C-alpha positions as CSV (number, residue, x, y, z in Angstrom):
1,M,-17.7,-93.5,-29.4
2,V,-16.9,-91.7,-32.6
3,P,-14.9,-89.5,-32.6
4,Q,-13.0,-90.1,-29.5
5,P,-13.2,-87.1,-27.0
6,D,-10.1,-85.0,-26.4
7,S,-10.7,-85.3,-22.7
8,W,-13.0,-86.8,-20.0
9,T,-13.8,-84.9,-16.8
10,T,-15.9,-86.3,-13.9
11,T,-18.1,-83.9,-12.1
12,K,-20.7,-84.2,-9.3
13,D,-23.5,-84.3,-12.0
14,G,-21.8,-86.8,-14.4
15,T,-19.1,-86.9,-17.0
16,V,-18.1,-84.1,-19.3
17,L,-16.6,-85.1,-22.7
18,D,-14.7,-82.5,-24.7
19,F,-14.7,-83.1,-28.4
20,P,-12.7,-81.3,-31.1
21,V,-14.8,-78.9,-33.1
22,T,-13.6,-77.4,-36.4
23,G,-16.8,-75.8,-37.6
24,D,-20.3,-74.8,-36.6
25,R,-21.5,-78.4,-36.2
26,V,-20.2,-81.6,-34.8
27,E,-21.6,-85.1,-35.0
28,V,-20.9,-87.6,-32.2
29,Q,-22.0,-91.3,-32.2
30,I,-22.4,-92.9,-28.8
31,Q,-23.3,-96.5,-28.2
32,L,-24.2,-97.7,-24.7
33,S,-24.6,-101.1,-23.1
34,P,-26.5,-100.9,-19.8
35,D,-25.3,-103.0,-16.9
36,Q,-28.4,-102.9,-14.8
37,I,-32.1,-103.5,-15.2
38,G,-34.7,-100.8,-14.6
39,T,-35.1,-97.1,-15.5
40,L,-32.0,-95.3,-16.6
41,R,-31.9,-91.5,-17.0
42,G,-29.4,-89.4,-18.8
43,A,-28.8,-86.0,-20.5
44,I,-26.6,-84.7,-23.3
45,G,-25.9,-81.1,-24.2
46,A,-23.4,-78.4,-25.3
47,P,-21.9,-75.5,-23.4
48,G,-24.4,-72.6,-23.3
49,Q,-27.3,-74.7,-24.5
50,Q,-30.1,-76.5,-22.7
51,S,-29.5,-80.2,-22.2
52,A,-31.7,-82.9,-23.8
53,R,-32.8,-85.3,-21.2
54,S,-33.7,-88.9,-21.9
55,W,-34.7,-92.1,-20.1
56,Q,-35.0,-95.7,-21.1
57,F,-36.3,-98.8,-19.4
58,V,-34.0,-101.9,-19.5
59,Y,-35.5,-105.3,-19.0
60,P,-33.9,-108.8,-19.1
């Protein structure tokens, strides 16, 4: 993950990552390696904004 988050907080809905922001925009690169087969669902968003939901199917 680039840049590294300032903090990680676990909630009942998932994990909240807090990134340093110095302007109006921030770019974050996240690379994932699934550890299970099947449909995986996720979401990413910013405070006060609607989350973007996604899904992917992982096969062997």
